[in-house]
N, C-alpha and C positions, 0 to 999 in steps of 0.2 A: 918432362921425361915420359909420362904415361902417353903423350901424344906421339912420340917417336915409336914407342912400342906398338900403339895401335896402327900406325902407319905400316910398319913392317908386318904385323899380323894381317893387315888388309891386303897388302900387296902379294904376300906369300899364298894366302888362302885363295884369293882371286886368280893368281896365275895357276894354281893347282886345279881349280874348278874349270878354267877355260881350257888347259892343255888336256885335262882329263876328259872333257866334253868332247873335244876334237878327236881324241883317241877312241872314246866310245862310239862316235858316230862312224869313224872308219872301220872299227872292228865289226859293227853291225853291217856296213855296206859290203864288206868282204863276205860275211856269212849269208847275206842276201845274194851276192853274186855267185857264191858256191852252192847255193840251194841247201844249205845245212842249217837245220833248225837249232842244232846243238851249239854251233858257233854263234848264231844269231841271238841266242839267249844267255850265253855264257856270261857276259859282263852285267847281268842283272842282280847279281848277289852283293858281295862286299864292295866291289869296284863302284856300283852305283851308289851305295850307301856313303862311301868316302866322298864321292863327288857332291852329293846333297849336303853333307856336313860342311864341306869346304865352302860351298856357296852360302850356307847360313852363317857361317862365321865371318864371311866377307861382308855380308849385308849387315850384320850386327856391328862390326868394326866401323863400317861406313856411317852408320847412324850415330855412333858414338863419336866419331871424328866430327861430324857436322854439328851435333846438338848438345853435346855435353862439355862442360869445362869453360863456357864463357857465359857471362850474364846476359840477360835479354838486351840490354843497351849496347854491350859490345858486339852482339850478333847483328843488331840493326845497323850499327855503324860499319861493320865489315860489309854487309850486303848492300849498302848505300853507295859504297866507294866502287863497287864493281860494275 
């Protein structure tokens, strides 16, 4: 049960970080093309913080999915079959 919750958290936070990152870069490209420092630095506040938190949550969920919940023997057996 916790594995499916972790997978959903991982997918959602990773998607949020990736889409937000693309929007962040495009936003800054528009500011650069327009020559406006206000547009260029606008996403550096809360938007950037949300992206960093989403990426951190995705990395923690990925770690937990890979390393928590199986004994060392089960983990070794899973990796040998791949």
